[in-house]
C-alpha positions in Angstrom: 0.0 0.0 0.0 1.6 3.3 -1.1 -1.0 5.8 0.1 -2.3 6.5 3.6 -5.5 8.3 2.6 -8.5 7.8 0.4 -9.9 10.8 -1.5 -13.4 11.1 -2.9 -14.4 13.8 -5.3 -18.0 14.9 -5.5 -19.2 17.4 -8.1 -22.8 18.7 -8.5 -24.4 21.5 -10.6 -27.2 23.7 -9.2 -29.4 26.6 -10.1 -28.8 29.1 -7.3 -30.4 32.4 -6.4 -29.0 34.8 -4.0 -31.3 37.6 -2.7 -32.3 39.4 0.4 -36.1 39.5 0.8 -38.0 41.7 3.2 -41.1 40.8 5.1 -43.3 41.9 2.2 -41.5 39.5 -0.2 -39.6 42.3 -2.0 -36.0 41.8 -3.1 -34.2 45.1 -3.5 -30.9 43.5 -4.6 -32.4 40.8 -7.0 -35.9 42.1 -7.9 -36.1 39.8 -11.0 -35.1 36.7 -8.9 -32.4 35.7 -11.3 -30.7 32.3 -10.9 -27.2 31.4 -11.8 -25.7 28.0 -12.7 -23.0 27.0 -10.2 -20.8 23.9 -10.1 -19.7 22.8 -6.6 -16.8 20.5 -6.0 -16.2 18.8 -2.6 -13.3 16.7 -1.7 -13.6 14.2 1.2 -10.7 12.3 2.7 -10.2 9.5 5.2 -7.4 7.4 6.4 -7.4 3.7 5.5 -7.8 2.6 9.1 -10.7 5.1 9.9 -14.4 5.0 9.1 -15.1 8.7 9.2 -14.8 11.0 6.2 -13.6 14.6 6.5 -14.5 17.4 4.1 -11.1 18.6 3.3 -11.7 21.1 0.4 -14.6 22.7 -1.4 -14.9 25.2 -4.3 -17.6 26.6 -6.5 -17.6 28.3 -9.9 -20.3 29.8 -12.1 -20.9 28.0 -15.4 
């Protein structure tokens, strides 16, 4: 065995909206409620002799 850790890469694409909405349902910063396509990448690691996975890195980018 050459490595001490296992890595698992997870990628998923989402439609995401970011907006602040007041009590009346009005969004001053995104009034048209526009969505953007985002790809998220998560990397999990664990040591061979352990059962628990640890989220070691994450990133996201717009498509």
